[in-house]
C-alpha positions as CSV (number, residue, x, y, z in Angstrom):
1,M,-37.6,80.9,-49.0
2,D,-38.5,81.0,-52.6
3,I,-42.1,81.6,-53.6
4,Y,-42.6,78.0,-54.8
5,Q,-41.4,76.7,-51.4
6,E,-43.9,78.9,-49.6
7,E,-46.6,77.4,-51.9
8,V,-45.8,73.8,-51.0
9,V,-45.6,74.3,-47.2
10,Q,-49.1,76.0,-46.8
11,R,-50.9,72.8,-45.8
12,A,-48.1,71.8,-43.4
13,L,-48.4,75.2,-41.7
14,R,-52.1,74.4,-41.1
15,G,-51.1,71.1,-39.4
16,D,-51.8,68.7,-42.2
17,N,-49.7,65.6,-42.8
18,I,-48.0,66.2,-46.2
19,I,-45.4,64.8,-48.6
20,I,-43.5,67.6,-50.3
21,W,-42.6,66.6,-53.9
22,L,-39.9,68.8,-55.3
23,P,-37.0,68.0,-57.6
24,T,-33.5,67.4,-56.3
25,G,-32.0,70.9,-55.7
26,G,-35.5,72.4,-55.2
27,G,-34.9,73.2,-51.5
28,K,-37.0,70.5,-49.8
29,T,-34.9,70.6,-46.7
30,R,-35.0,74.4,-46.5
31,A,-38.8,74.2,-46.7
32,A,-38.8,71.6,-43.9
33,V,-36.7,74.0,-41.7
34,Y,-39.3,76.7,-42.2
35,V,-42.1,74.4,-41.2
36,A,-40.1,73.2,-38.1
37,K,-39.5,76.9,-37.2
38,K,-43.2,77.8,-37.4
39,H,-44.2,74.7,-35.6
40,L,-41.9,75.4,-32.7
41,E,-43.0,79.0,-32.5
42,N,-46.7,78.3,-32.6
43,N,-46.8,75.2,-30.3
44,P,-45.3,75.6,-26.8
45,G,-43.5,72.4,-25.7
46,A,-43.3,71.2,-29.3
47,K,-40.7,68.5,-30.1
48,V,-39.4,67.8,-33.6
49,A,-37.6,64.7,-35.0
50,V,-35.9,64.9,-38.3
51,L,-35.2,61.4,-39.7
52,V,-32.7,60.6,-42.4
53,N,-31.7,57.3,-44.1
54,K,-27.9,57.9,-44.5
55,V,-25.5,58.7,-41.6
56,H,-23.7,61.5,-43.5
57,L,-27.0,63.4,-43.9
58,V,-27.3,63.8,-40.1
59,D,-24.4,66.3,-40.0
60,Q,-25.2,67.8,-43.3
61,H,-28.8,68.7,-42.2
62,Y,-27.6,69.9,-38.8
63,N,-24.7,72.1,-39.9
64,K,-26.1,73.4,-43.3
65,E,-29.8,73.7,-42.7
66,F,-31.3,73.4,-39.2
67,K,-28.5,74.9,-36.9
68,P,-28.1,78.1,-38.9
69,Y,-31.8,78.9,-38.8
70,L,-32.9,77.4,-35.5
71,G,-29.8,77.0,-33.4
72,R,-30.0,80.4,-31.7
73,D,-33.5,80.0,-30.3
74,Y,-33.9,76.2,-29.8
75,S,-32.0,73.2,-28.5
76,L,-30.9,71.0,-31.4
77,V,-29.0,67.7,-31.3
78,P,-27.6,65.5,-34.1
79,I,-27.4,61.8,-33.3
80,S,-25.9,59.1,-35.4
81,G,-24.6,55.5,-34.8
82,D,-21.1,56.6,-34.0
83,C,-21.9,59.2,-31.2
84,D,-22.5,58.5,-27.6
85,Q,-25.9,60.3,-27.4
86,K,-27.6,57.4,-29.2
87,D,-27.1,55.3,-26.0
88,F,-29.4,57.8,-24.1
89,F,-31.7,58.8,-26.9
90,G,-34.7,59.1,-24.5
91,C,-32.9,61.6,-22.4
92,E,-31.7,63.6,-25.4
93,V,-35.3,63.8,-26.7
94,K,-36.5,65.1,-23.3
95,N,-33.8,67.8,-23.2
96,S,-34.0,69.0,-26.8
97,D,-36.5,70.8,-29.0
98,L,-35.3,69.1,-32.2
99,V,-33.3,65.9,-32.8
100,I,-31.8,64.9,-36.2
101,C,-31.0,61.2,-36.4
102,T,-30.9,58.2,-38.6
103,A,-34.3,56.4,-38.6
104,Q,-32.8,53.3,-37.2
105,I,-31.9,55.1,-34.0
106,L,-35.5,56.2,-33.5
107,E,-36.7,52.6,-34.3
108,N,-34.3,51.2,-31.7
109,A,-35.5,53.7,-29.1
110,L,-39.2,52.8,-29.8
111,T,-38.5,49.1,-29.2
112,N,-36.0,49.5,-26.3
113,Q,-37.9,49.6,-23.0
114,E,-34.9,50.6,-20.8
115,E,-35.3,53.9,-19.0
116,G,-33.4,56.8,-20.6
117,K,-33.3,55.0,-23.9
118,H,-37.0,54.5,-24.7
119,V,-39.3,57.0,-26.5
120,E,-42.9,57.0,-27.7
121,L,-44.1,58.5,-30.9
122,S,-46.5,60.6,-28.8
123,Q,-43.5,62.5,-27.3
124,F,-43.0,64.2,-30.7
125,T,-45.3,66.8,-32.3
126,L,-43.6,66.9,-35.7
127,L,-41.8,64.1,-37.6
128,I,-39.9,65.1,-40.7
129,I,-38.9,62.2,-42.9
130,D,-36.2,62.8,-45.5
131,E,-36.2,60.8,-48.7
132,C,-39.6,59.5,-47.7
133,H,-40.1,57.3,-50.8
134,H,-38.2,54.7,-48.8
135,T,-41.3,54.3,-46.6
136,H,-42.4,50.9,-48.0
137,K,-42.1,47.2,-47.4
138,E,-39.6,46.3,-44.6
139,G,-37.7,49.6,-44.7
140,V,-37.0,51.2,-41.3
141,Y,-39.1,54.3,-42.2
142,N,-42.1,52.0,-42.7
143,K,-41.5,50.1,-39.5
144,I,-41.8,53.5,-37.7
145,M,-44.9,54.5,-39.7
146,R,-46.6,51.1,-39.1
147,R,-46.7,51.9,-35.4
148,Y,-48.0,55.4,-36.2
149,V,-50.8,54.0,-38.5
150,A,-51.7,51.2,-36.1
151,Q,-52.1,53.8,-33.2
152,K,-54.1,56.1,-35.5
153,L,-56.5,53.3,-36.5
154,K,-57.0,52.6,-32.8
155,G,-58.1,56.2,-32.2
156,E,-54.9,57.5,-30.7
157,R,-54.9,61.3,-31.1
158,R,-51.5,62.2,-29.6
159,L,-49.5,61.6,-32.7
160,P,-47.0,63.8,-34.4
161,Q,-47.7,65.7,-37.6
162,I,-45.9,64.1,-40.6
163,L,-43.8,66.0,-43.1
164,G,-42.3,63.8,-45.8
165,L,-39.7,65.0,-48.4
166,T,-39.0,63.4,-51.7
167,A,-37.7,64.2,-55.2
168,S,-39.5,61.1,-56.6
169,P,-41.8,58.5,-55.1
170,G,-41.2,56.4,-58.3
171,T,-43.7,54.0,-59.8
172,G,-42.8,51.0,-57.6
173,G,-41.9,48.9,-60.7
174,A,-45.3,49.7,-62.4
175,K,-45.2,50.6,-66.1
176,S,-48.9,51.6,-66.4
177,I,-50.6,54.7,-65.1
178,K,-53.0,52.5,-63.0
179,G,-50.1,50.7,-61.3
180,A,-48.2,54.0,-60.8
181,V,-51.2,55.6,-59.2
182,E,-51.6,52.6,-56.8
183,H,-48.0,52.9,-55.8
184,V,-48.2,56.7,-55.1
185,L,-51.4,56.0,-53.1
186,Q,-49.6,53.3,-51.1
187,I,-46.8,55.7,-50.2
188,C,-49.3,58.3,-49.1
189,A,-51.1,55.6,-47.0
190,N,-47.8,54.5,-45.4
191,L,-47.0,58.1,-44.5
192,D,-50.7,59.0,-43.7
193,S,-50.2,62.1,-45.9
194,V,-51.3,63.9,-49.0
195,I,-48.7,64.7,-51.6
196,V,-48.2,68.3,-52.6
197,S,-46.1,70.0,-55.3
198,S,-45.7,73.4,-56.9
199,K,-48.5,74.3,-59.3
200,V,-48.9,78.1,-59.4
201,Y,-45.2,78.8,-59.2
202,A,-43.9,75.8,-61.2
203,P,-42.2,78.1,-63.8
204,E,-40.2,79.8,-61.0
205,L,-39.2,76.3,-59.8
206,K,-38.1,75.3,-63.2
207,K,-35.8,78.4,-63.5
208,K,-34.4,77.8,-60.0
209,V,-33.5,74.1,-60.7
210,P,-32.0,73.8,-64.1
211,R,-31.3,70.2,-65.1
212,P,-27.8,69.1,-66.0
213,R,-26.9,68.5,-69.7
214,K,-27.4,64.8,-70.2
215,R,-25.3,62.8,-72.7
216,F,-24.6,59.3,-73.6
217,D,-20.9,58.5,-74.0
218,I,-21.1,55.4,-76.0
219,V,-18.3,53.0,-76.8
220,D,-18.2,50.1,-79.3
221,R,-17.9,46.5,-78.1
222,R,-14.4,45.0,-77.7
223,P,-13.5,43.6,-81.1
224,Q,-11.6,40.8,-79.3
225,D,-11.5,39.7,-75.7
226,P,-8.9,36.9,-75.3
227,F,-8.8,37.3,-71.5
228,G,-12.5,37.0,-71.2
229,D,-12.6,34.1,-73.6
230,H,-10.0,32.2,-71.6
231,L,-12.1,32.7,-68.4
232,K,-15.1,31.3,-70.2
233,F,-13.0,28.3,-71.4
234,M,-12.1,27.5,-67.8
235,M,-15.7,27.9,-66.7
236,Q,-16.8,25.4,-69.4
237,F,-14.1,23.0,-68.1
238,I,-15.7,23.2,-64.6
239,H,-19.1,22.6,-66.1
240,D,-17.9,19.5,-67.9
241,F,-16.4,18.3,-64.5
242,M,-19.8,18.9,-62.8
243,A,-21.6,16.8,-65.5
244,L,-24.9,18.5,-64.8
245,G,-26.8,17.1,-67.7
246,P,-29.8,18.7,-69.6
247,D,-31.9,19.3,-66.4
248,F,-29.7,22.3,-65.4
249,P,-29.5,24.7,-68.4
250,V,-27.4,27.8,-67.5
251,R,-27.4,31.2,-69.1
252,E,-24.7,33.2,-70.7
253,F,-21.4,33.4,-68.8
254,G,-20.5,36.9,-67.5
255,T,-24.1,38.0,-66.8
256,Q,-26.2,38.7,-63.7
257,E,-28.5,36.0,-64.9
258,Y,-25.7,33.4,-64.9
259,E,-24.8,34.5,-61.3
260,A,-28.4,33.8,-60.2
261,D,-28.1,30.3,-61.8
262,V,-24.9,29.4,-59.9
263,V,-26.4,30.7,-56.6
264,I,-29.2,28.3,-57.1
265,L,-26.8,25.5,-58.0
266,E,-24.7,26.1,-54.8
267,K,-27.9,25.9,-52.7
268,K,-28.8,22.7,-54.3
269,G,-25.3,21.3,-53.7
270,V,-25.5,22.1,-50.0
271,T,-29.1,20.8,-49.5
272,D,-28.3,17.6,-51.5
273,R,-25.0,17.1,-49.6
274,N,-23.3,17.3,-53.0
275,R,-20.0,19.0,-52.2
276,L,-18.7,18.8,-55.8
277,L,-21.8,20.8,-57.0
278,A,-21.6,23.3,-54.1
279,Q,-17.9,24.1,-54.4
280,C,-17.8,24.2,-58.2
281,S,-20.7,26.7,-58.1
282,L,-18.8,28.9,-55.6
283,H,-15.8,28.9,-57.9
284,L,-17.9,29.6,-61.0
285,R,-19.3,32.6,-59.3
286,Q,-15.8,34.0,-58.7
287,Y,-15.0,33.5,-62.4
288,N,-18.3,35.2,-63.3
289,D,-17.4,38.1,-61.1
290,A,-14.1,38.3,-62.9
291,L,-15.9,38.5,-66.2
292,L,-18.2,41.2,-64.9
293,I,-15.2,43.2,-63.7
294,N,-13.4,42.6,-67.0
295,D,-16.5,44.1,-68.7
296,T,-16.6,47.1,-66.2
297,V,-13.0,48.0,-65.5
298,R,-9.5,46.7,-66.5
299,M,-8.4,43.1,-67.2
300,V,-5.8,43.3,-64.5
301,D,-8.6,44.1,-61.9
302,A,-10.4,40.9,-62.9
303,F,-7.2,38.9,-62.6
304,R,-6.4,40.4,-59.2
305,V,-9.9,39.3,-57.9
306,L,-9.2,35.7,-58.9
307,E,-5.6,35.8,-57.6
308,S,-6.9,37.1,-54.2
309,Y,-9.6,34.4,-54.0
310,Y,-7.2,31.5,-54.8
311,S,-4.4,32.8,-52.6
312,T,-6.1,31.3,-49.6
313,K,-7.4,28.1,-51.2
314,S,-4.3,25.9,-51.2
315,S,-4.1,25.7,-47.4
316,T,-7.7,24.6,-47.1
317,A,-8.1,22.0,-49.9
318,M,-9.6,18.9,-48.5
319,D,-10.8,16.6,-51.3
320,G,-10.6,15.9,-55.0
321,T,-13.0,18.7,-55.9
322,D,-10.8,21.3,-54.2
323,F,-7.6,19.9,-55.8
324,F,-9.3,19.9,-59.3
325,L,-10.5,23.6,-58.9
326,L,-7.2,24.8,-57.4
327,G,-5.2,22.9,-60.1
328,L,-7.2,24.4,-62.9
329,Y,-6.5,27.9,-61.8
330,Q,-2.8,27.2,-61.1
331,E,-2.4,25.7,-64.6
332,N,-3.9,28.7,-66.3
333,K,-2.6,31.5,-64.0
334,V,0.4,32.4,-66.1
335,E,-1.6,32.6,-69.3
336,L,-4.3,34.7,-67.6
337,R,-1.7,37.1,-66.2
338,K,-0.1,37.5,-69.7
339,L,-3.5,38.2,-71.4
340,A,-4.5,40.7,-68.7
341,G,-1.3,42.7,-69.4
342,D,-1.9,42.9,-73.1
343,A,-2.9,46.6,-73.7
344,R,-4.3,45.8,-77.2
345,F,-7.3,44.2,-75.7
346,E,-8.1,46.6,-72.8
347,N,-11.6,47.6,-72.0
348,P,-12.6,50.4,-74.4
349,K,-14.9,51.9,-71.7
350,M,-11.9,53.0,-69.7
351,G,-10.7,55.2,-72.6
352,K,-14.1,56.8,-72.9
353,L,-14.3,57.3,-69.2
354,Q,-10.9,59.0,-69.3
355,N,-12.0,61.4,-72.0
356,T,-15.2,62.2,-70.2
357,L,-13.3,63.1,-67.0
358,L,-10.6,65.0,-68.8
359,E,-13.1,67.1,-70.8
360,Q,-14.6,68.4,-67.6
361,F,-11.5,68.6,-65.4
362,D,-9.3,70.2,-68.0
363,Q,-11.7,73.2,-68.0
364,G,-10.3,74.5,-64.7
365,E,-9.2,73.6,-61.2
366,H,-12.7,74.2,-59.8
367,S,-14.4,71.2,-61.3
368,R,-15.9,68.7,-59.0
369,G,-17.5,65.4,-59.9
370,I,-19.0,62.1,-58.7
371,L,-18.4,58.8,-60.5
372,F,-21.1,56.3,-59.7
373,S,-20.3,52.6,-60.0
374,K,-22.3,49.5,-59.0
375,T,-20.1,47.6,-56.4
376,R,-17.6,48.4,-53.7
377,K,-15.2,46.2,-55.6
378,S,-15.5,48.3,-58.8
379,T,-15.1,51.6,-56.9
380,H,-11.8,50.3,-55.5
381,C,-10.7,49.2,-59.0
382,L,-11.6,52.6,-60.5
383,Y,-9.8,54.5,-57.7
384,D,-6.7,52.5,-58.4
385,W,-7.0,53.3,-62.1
386,V,-7.5,57.0,-61.5
387,S,-4.6,57.2,-59.0
388,N,-2.2,55.5,-61.5
389,N,-3.4,57.2,-64.7
390,P,-0.8,59.9,-65.7
391,A,-3.3,61.9,-67.8
392,L,-5.9,62.1,-65.0
393,Q,-3.2,63.0,-62.5
394,R,-1.9,65.8,-64.7
395,A,-5.5,67.2,-64.9
396,G,-5.3,67.6,-61.1
397,I,-7.9,64.9,-60.2
398,R,-7.8,64.2,-56.5
399,A,-10.1,61.2,-56.0
400,A,-11.4,59.2,-53.0
401,I,-13.8,56.3,-52.5
402,L,-17.2,56.8,-50.9
403,T,-19.1,53.6,-50.0
404,G,-21.6,52.5,-47.4
405,A,-20.6,52.0,-43.8
406,G,-20.2,48.4,-42.6
407,N,-18.1,45.7,-41.0
408,G,-16.0,44.3,-43.8
409,I,-12.6,45.1,-45.2
410,N,-14.1,47.0,-48.2
411,Y,-16.6,49.0,-46.0
412,M,-16.0,52.5,-44.6
413,T,-16.5,53.5,-41.1
414,Q,-19.0,56.4,-40.5
415,N,-16.1,58.7,-39.5
416,E,-14.3,57.9,-42.8
417,Q,-17.5,58.7,-44.7
418,K,-17.8,62.0,-43.0
419,D,-14.2,62.9,-43.5
420,T,-14.3,62.1,-47.2
421,I,-17.4,64.2,-47.7
422,R,-15.9,67.1,-45.7
423,K,-12.8,67.1,-47.9
424,F,-15.0,67.0,-51.0
425,R,-17.0,70.0,-49.8
426,L,-13.8,71.9,-49.1
427,G,-12.2,71.0,-52.4
428,S,-9.2,69.1,-51.2
429,L,-10.8,66.2,-53.1
430,N,-12.5,66.8,-56.4
431,L,-13.7,63.4,-57.5
432,L,-15.8,60.9,-55.4
433,I,-15.9,57.4,-56.7
434,S,-19.1,56.1,-55.1
435,T,-21.7,53.5,-54.9
436,S,-25.3,54.5,-54.4
437,V,-24.6,55.9,-50.9
438,A,-23.9,59.4,-52.5
439,E,-27.0,59.3,-54.8
440,E,-29.4,60.8,-52.2
441,G,-29.2,64.0,-50.3
442,L,-25.5,64.8,-50.8
443,D,-25.5,68.6,-51.3
444,I,-22.3,69.9,-53.0
445,P,-23.3,73.1,-54.9
446,E,-20.0,73.1,-56.8
447,C,-20.5,69.6,-58.3
448,N,-20.6,70.0,-62.1
449,L,-20.1,66.4,-63.3
450,V,-22.0,63.2,-62.6
451,V,-20.9,60.0,-64.4
452,R,-22.9,56.8,-64.2
453,Y,-20.6,54.0,-65.1
454,G,-22.0,50.5,-65.8
455,L,-25.1,51.0,-63.8
456,L,-28.6,49.5,-64.1
457,T,-30.9,51.2,-61.6
458,N,-34.5,52.5,-61.3
459,E,-35.9,55.9,-62.1
460,I,-35.6,57.2,-58.5
461,A,-31.8,56.4,-58.4
462,Q,-31.4,58.0,-61.8
463,Q,-33.1,61.3,-60.8
464,Q,-31.2,61.3,-57.5
465,A,-27.8,60.8,-59.2
466,S,-28.6,63.5,-61.8
467,G,-29.5,65.9,-59.0
468,R,-26.0,65.7,-57.5
469,A,-24.8,67.9,-60.4
470,R,-25.8,71.3,-58.9
471,A,-23.4,73.8,-60.6
472,S,-24.5,75.7,-63.6
473,D,-23.8,74.1,-67.0
474,S,-23.4,70.7,-65.3
475,V,-22.9,67.5,-67.2
476,Y,-24.7,64.1,-66.5
477,S,-22.9,61.4,-68.5
478,V,-23.8,57.8,-69.0
479,V,-20.8,55.8,-70.1
480,A,-22.0,52.6,-71.7
481,Q,-21.4,50.1,-74.4
482,A,-23.2,50.4,-77.8
483,G,-26.5,48.5,-77.7
484,G,-26.0,47.7,-74.0
485,R,-28.7,47.5,-71.3
486,E,-27.5,50.6,-69.5
487,V,-28.7,52.9,-72.3
488,R,-32.0,51.1,-72.7
489,R,-32.6,51.4,-68.9
490,E,-31.7,55.1,-68.8
491,L,-34.3,55.7,-71.6
492,L,-36.9,53.6,-69.8
493,N,-36.2,55.6,-66.6
494,E,-37.0,58.8,-68.4
495,C,-40.4,57.4,-69.4
496,L,-41.0,56.2,-65.8
497,E,-40.1,59.7,-64.5
498,D,-42.8,61.1,-66.7
499,L,-45.2,58.4,-65.6
500,T,-44.5,59.2,-61.9
501,G,-45.4,62.8,-62.5
502,R,-48.7,61.9,-64.3
503,A,-49.6,59.5,-61.4
504,I,-49.0,62.1,-58.8
505,G,-51.2,64.5,-60.8
506,E,-54.0,62.0,-60.8
507,V,-53.7,61.4,-57.0
508,Q,-53.7,65.2,-56.4
509,R,-56.9,65.6,-58.5
510,M,-58.9,63.1,-56.5
511,E,-61.8,64.4,-54.4
512,P,-60.6,64.6,-50.8
513,R,-63.2,62.2,-49.5
514,E,-62.3,59.6,-52.2
515,F,-58.6,60.0,-51.4
516,Q,-59.2,59.6,-47.7
517,M,-61.3,56.5,-48.2
518,K,-58.6,54.9,-50.4
519,I,-55.9,55.7,-47.9
520,T,-57.8,54.3,-44.9
521,D,-58.6,51.1,-46.8
522,L,-54.9,50.7,-47.8
523,Q,-53.9,51.3,-44.2
524,K,-56.4,48.7,-42.8
525,E,-55.3,46.2,-45.4
526,A,-51.6,46.7,-44.6
527,L,-52.3,46.3,-40.8
528,L,-54.2,43.1,-41.4
529,T,-51.6,41.7,-43.7
530,R,-48.9,42.6,-41.1
531,Q,-50.8,40.8,-38.3
532,L,-51.2,37.7,-40.4
533,T,-47.5,37.8,-41.4
534,E,-46.4,38.1,-37.8
535,Q,-48.6,35.1,-36.8
536,L,-47.0,33.0,-39.6
537,K,-43.5,34.1,-38.5
538,S,-44.3,33.2,-34.9
539,K,-45.5,29.8,-36.0
540,K,-42.4,29.3,-38.2
541,K,-40.1,30.2,-35.3
542,S,-41.4,27.3,-33.2
543,R,-41.5,24.7,-35.9
544,F,-38.6,22.8,-34.5
545,S,-37.1,22.6,-31.0
546,A,-33.7,24.2,-30.9
547,A,-32.1,21.0,-29.5
548,M,-33.4,19.1,-32.6
549,V,-31.5,21.3,-35.0
550,Q,-27.8,20.9,-35.8
551,L,-25.6,23.4,-37.6
552,S,-23.1,22.2,-40.2
553,C,-20.4,24.2,-42.0
554,R,-21.7,25.2,-45.4
555,G,-18.3,24.7,-46.9
556,C,-17.5,21.1,-45.8
557,F,-20.7,19.9,-44.1
558,V,-19.0,19.1,-40.8
559,L,-21.5,19.2,-37.9
560,V,-20.3,21.9,-35.5
561,A,-23.2,23.0,-33.2
562,F,-26.8,22.5,-32.0
563,G,-29.5,25.1,-32.2
564,N,-29.7,25.5,-28.5
565,D,-26.0,26.5,-28.3
566,I,-27.0,29.7,-30.0
567,K,-28.2,32.7,-28.0
568,V,-29.0,36.3,-29.2
569,I,-27.5,39.5,-27.6
570,E,-29.5,42.7,-27.9
571,N,-31.8,41.1,-30.5
572,A,-28.9,41.5,-33.0
573,H,-25.8,39.3,-32.3
574,H,-26.2,35.5,-32.5
575,V,-23.4,33.8,-30.5
576,N,-22.5,30.2,-29.7
577,I,-22.0,29.8,-25.9
578,N,-20.9,26.2,-26.0
579,P,-17.2,26.2,-24.8
580,D,-16.5,23.1,-27.0
581,F,-17.3,25.1,-30.1
582,E,-13.9,26.7,-30.2
583,R,-12.2,23.5,-31.4
584,Y,-14.1,23.8,-34.7
585,Y,-12.8,27.1,-35.8
586,H,-9.5,29.1,-36.4
587,T,-9.2,32.8,-35.8
588,G,-7.7,35.3,-38.3
589,G,-7.1,39.0,-38.4
590,K,-8.9,41.5,-36.2
591,I,-11.8,43.3,-37.8
592,P,-11.3,47.2,-37.7
593,L,-14.5,48.1,-35.8
594,K,-14.9,50.6,-33.0
595,T,-16.0,49.7,-29.5
596,F,-19.7,49.9,-28.8
597,E,-21.5,50.4,-25.5
598,D,-21.3,46.8,-24.3
599,W,-19.0,45.1,-26.7
600,E,-16.1,45.3,-29.1
601,S,-15.1,43.3,-32.1
602,G,-12.4,40.6,-32.1
603,R,-10.9,38.4,-34.8
604,V,-12.4,36.8,-37.9
605,I,-13.4,33.1,-37.3
606,S,-13.3,30.4,-40.0
607,C,-13.9,26.7,-40.2
608,A,-10.9,24.7,-39.0
609,A,-11.6,22.0,-41.6
610,C,-12.2,23.9,-44.8
611,G,-11.4,27.6,-44.1
612,K,-15.0,28.9,-44.7
613,Q,-15.5,32.2,-42.9
614,W,-18.2,32.0,-40.3
615,G,-18.2,35.3,-38.5
616,M,-16.2,37.1,-35.9
617,E,-15.5,37.1,-32.2
618,M,-17.0,39.7,-29.8
619,V,-15.8,40.7,-26.4
620,Y,-19.0,41.3,-24.4
621,K,-18.9,43.5,-21.3
622,K,-15.1,43.1,-21.3
623,I,-15.4,39.5,-20.0
624,A,-17.2,37.2,-22.4
625,L,-15.3,36.2,-25.6
626,L,-18.0,34.9,-27.8
627,P,-18.1,33.8,-31.5
628,I,-20.8,35.7,-33.5
629,L,-22.1,33.5,-36.3
630,A,-23.7,34.5,-39.7
631,I,-26.3,31.8,-40.4
632,E,-25.8,32.1,-44.2
633,N,-22.4,30.3,-43.6
634,F,-24.1,27.2,-42.2
635,A,-26.7,24.6,-43.2
636,M,-29.3,23.4,-40.7
637,E,-30.0,19.7,-40.2
638,T,-33.6,19.5,-39.1
639,P,-36.1,16.6,-38.6
640,E,-37.4,17.5,-42.1
641,G,-34.0,17.6,-43.9
642,R,-31.3,20.1,-44.5
643,K,-32.4,23.7,-44.7
644,L,-30.7,27.1,-45.5
645,A,-31.4,30.6,-44.2
646,K,-29.9,33.9,-45.3
647,K,-30.7,35.7,-42.0
648,W,-31.3,34.6,-38.5
649,K,-34.9,35.8,-38.6
650,D,-35.6,33.1,-41.2
651,V,-34.6,30.1,-39.0
652,E,-37.3,27.7,-37.9
653,F,-36.4,27.4,-34.2
654,T,-36.5,29.9,-31.3
655,V,-33.2,31.5,-30.3
656,K,-33.3,32.5,-26.7
657,E,-31.8,35.7,-25.2
658,F,-28.2,35.5,-23.9
659,N,-28.1,35.7,-20.1
660,F,-24.8,37.3,-19.0
661,N,-25.1,36.3,-15.3
662,T,-25.8,32.6,-16.2
663,Y,-22.9,32.6,-18.6
664,C,-20.5,34.0,-16.0
665,S,-21.6,31.6,-13.3
666,N,-21.1,28.6,-15.7
667,K,-17.8,29.9,-17.1
668,F,-16.4,31.1,-13.7
669,P,-18.1,29.0,-11.0
670,N,-16.2,30.6,-8.2
671,M,-16.7,34.2,-9.3
672,F,-19.5,35.0,-6.8
673,D,-18.1,33.1,-3.8
């Protein structure tokens, strides 16, 4: 341990709840290992939980940090969503001295009352929370800590010590010192902790963690953009067809603000039963996506996105609106393809990005970099560009995509994530093209280039991304358009980073009594607010009887189900148990998901009338084939009119638990004879 690390852990060694604030690369995790070691040595029967917010950090912390220093003397177990131990988390906790897991696994175990799976916070004596600045609002860290704080305020003494780790708590959106201080105090209240940093040995810390050389790689605007102009012409044609009038002003095409406008228009179209408005809005969003992609990567990438979208539309056209929108694209497709292939008008950012990568990778075969982009779609476009770029291939760039784990086609499985990171560590890959999933915690000492490409993020994400460049003489590049918002945001983030430091300083200078009073007041206020919110949620859930609510397809407005057809499995999967429902949907390709404890995924399901995707099938307990529905793909017909919901938790009727035995006896009446 370095001397500044010894400085920041002193209060933790005395048993205090603390947040360690050290810059990325400052050795927060190593400090946490030291605290865990001393805690286990000095407290017979101690039990430690290390919580992380990204799956790939479970193995990283286990293999690189905790196992080498604690594995010989203590029983350690890493648990993530793709391993069997999660199904018996309670047993694993009993049999281990230290568990490393994603926070969601602990949260599931706290709520699951089944023997062998359930745990209580009181079973742990030390809780280490990595990237603890996420302990706010509805984040899973905060759900866990709400329980902790509620129990503490009731006088419960058998609670674990808290050790939070962060490179930056941020300002919470505040731009004044007062607001930033309030945000830091709220994080401290949520974690029931004081925040500590290196004071005496700050110069040693600065020497140990040199910051990468930051530079702005600026490109001029495209002098001409005939491809983008043609897309805008088509969008205006759709607007004229919609005949919105002056009551619906919309903002500039090809911006996030315009996207927000068409999202609102689509919702209005659905709630007003105006299919023309709803469908035109959906198509306009696709064109806007194409404009955003055209501004970020290549014209051909933007064209392919539209081509992919319209390739499925001809078979599901059902009225004049569909035929108009499909016809407009078909009439302009040849021209769009021609314009997309004209190299004279290519995105100048691509040339600048190529030069930035070549500058670093031409220096030698040991270079390693991370290219951050905003969306999964853009990472796939950039990967295709890198893979087919002769100059980048001659420079020896071996790239791979790293995005978040999930269920869709563009998502990665957890094993794919782990495999990609392992190859990057070993050097068989030397460029990760990533979304924000790689911003936090990914520790690759050899990484000497970080490129932020077309990103607008907050000061925390900026610091985290910068900290991925660990090698000496590293470069942190911002590739952006002259006068663009990315540069302005980067400069603002630098100011916010400074503001965060000043706010933490003010909090640390508070008298202990004043600090404790403020923290307790914030905790009581949060608990009261939470109780009131839960009461309102409960009241909202019983607003309508499930039998009085009907679900209609959001794409064509056909009524397809009643609210009481819907049941929930494991508090997560909302399924339709009505056998007649299958006549309303078609099935498509199988979703590539692994088998879980009680279920496995089946095929994609879509509306038989209009082709709108609704969800997927699940095979439950190897017997029940059930359609899982995403409520965002439906409208709800209620006694008070048509309503929309993004998540099932937002619906205004109660969804009952699925009863497997009842389902089987109804489906197979002779099964138990």
